[in-house]
N, C-alpha and C positions, 0 to 999 in steps of 0.2 A: 531586675527587671523581671516582670512578669513572664513564667515560661510560655504562656499562652500568645505573647507579641514577639514569636522570631522572626526575623527576617527572610521570609521566603516567599517569593511571588507567586508560590502555588496554595498557600495558605491562606484562609479567611480568617482575619483576626475577629474575635468575637465584640459585636457591637457595642453591647452594654459596658464593657471592660473599657473599651476606648472612651465611651461618652465618659463614664467617671474619671476617667484621667483627664480629660479636654476641659471637663467640667471643672473638676479641682483646681487646675490650673488658673483658668479663667477668672475664679474668684480669688484664689491667693494672690493673683499678681494684680489683677483689676483690671484686666484686659477689656478693653470696649471696641476694638475690631480685632476679627479671625476672618485669616485668608485660609484655606483648605483645598484639596482636591475636589474636583467635580467627580461625578460619579465614573468617568471613565479613568480616572486616576493618571491621565496626560499619558501612560504606555499599557493602561490596562492591567497595571501590576494590582495584585489583589488587596497587597496590605494599602496601598494607597487609596482604591476604592473603599476599604472598611473605613476610613478616616472619613471619607465623605458620609458613609451610612451613618456613622457615630453622631455627627453633627446634624443630621437629618435625624435620627433618633430622638436627639436632645429637643429639636423644633416640636416635632410629634408630642414628647411626651410633657412638654413645656417646662422643659429643667433651662434653656437657654436663657443666660441672663438678657432681662430686657434692654439693658445699655450696650448690649454688644450687637454692632452690625456685622454681618455674616458675608464674605465674598468667597467665590468658587474661582479658580484655575481652570481656563480652559482648556480642555484637550481637543488638541485638533488631528486632523487626518495625517497619514505618515508623508505625503507629500511636502503639505505645509509646515509639517514639523522640523524638517529638514533642509528648507530653502532658505534658510536664515534670514537675512536682511531683505531679501526679495519679498517675505510675508510682511512688512512692514504696511505696503496698500491695503491689503487686506486686513490689516488689525486694525489700522485706523476706520476702515469701511463697515466692520462688523461688530467694533465694542467701542464704548465711549470711556472705558475704565483700561488702562495701560499703565505698564511700569516698565520702564526702560532700564537696563543694567548699566552702571556705569563700567569703566573697562576694570577698576580695580575689584568691584563686585563680581566681575565675570573671572578675573584672576585668583580671587578667595575661593571660587567655588571648585576652580581647578585644584587648588592646592589642596582643598580640603578632600577632593575624589581623590588626589593621588597618594593622601596618609592612608587609605583604604586600599591597598594594593589590590587585594583579593576581588575589588569590584572596579577596579580599570581594565577591564577586557578589554578587547580591540574596538567593539560597536562604542564604548562610553567616549573613546576618541574622537569617533564620526560624531557622537554628539557634541563635546565638546565645539568643536570646529564647525559645527554645520547647524546645529539645533537654533531656532529661532527661539527658545527656550533662555538661552544663552545673550541673548537681545532684548526680547521683548516679551512680556507676558499679559496676556488681556485676562480680565476679569470679569464677573458677573455678580452683583449684589444678590443674595436670596433672602428668603422669608421663608413662613410656613406655607403659604400659598404655592410659592414656587416648589416646597419640598413636598407637598402632597400630589400635584400636578406631575413632579417626576415619577414619585412612588405609583401612580395610577397608571402610569405609563409602563412601568416596570409591570405589572399585573397581566 
């Protein structure tokens, strides 16, 4: 693994390095649909946001494969994030692209999280039991025009 890509919420990963890794996997595996974080990174985690900016970089630099449809996972505010199934009506109202996790998928996520004991701190248990992301995820399809608009807003 690249030393520049350590799991640390305070370290911003280098965008070109991530873009190169993503591009490599898109090509080698012949991926036609990519789901990534939005610029909020779900939890404002710098590593998550860096993945969004790497995808944005790929669009701007015109290295995103044309066959690839890209969706971002919607980051929601703290209230919505932790109201669990009560977020379903808002999710239906605000997004046309939704993904519901089956019970088996939720259990698999919990098992994976438990294997990384250092990651299973107290607030992760709150996440597992109350987060809407363990029930529903809303997505937004993005294009170069969307990226340019979002990057203009950042300036």
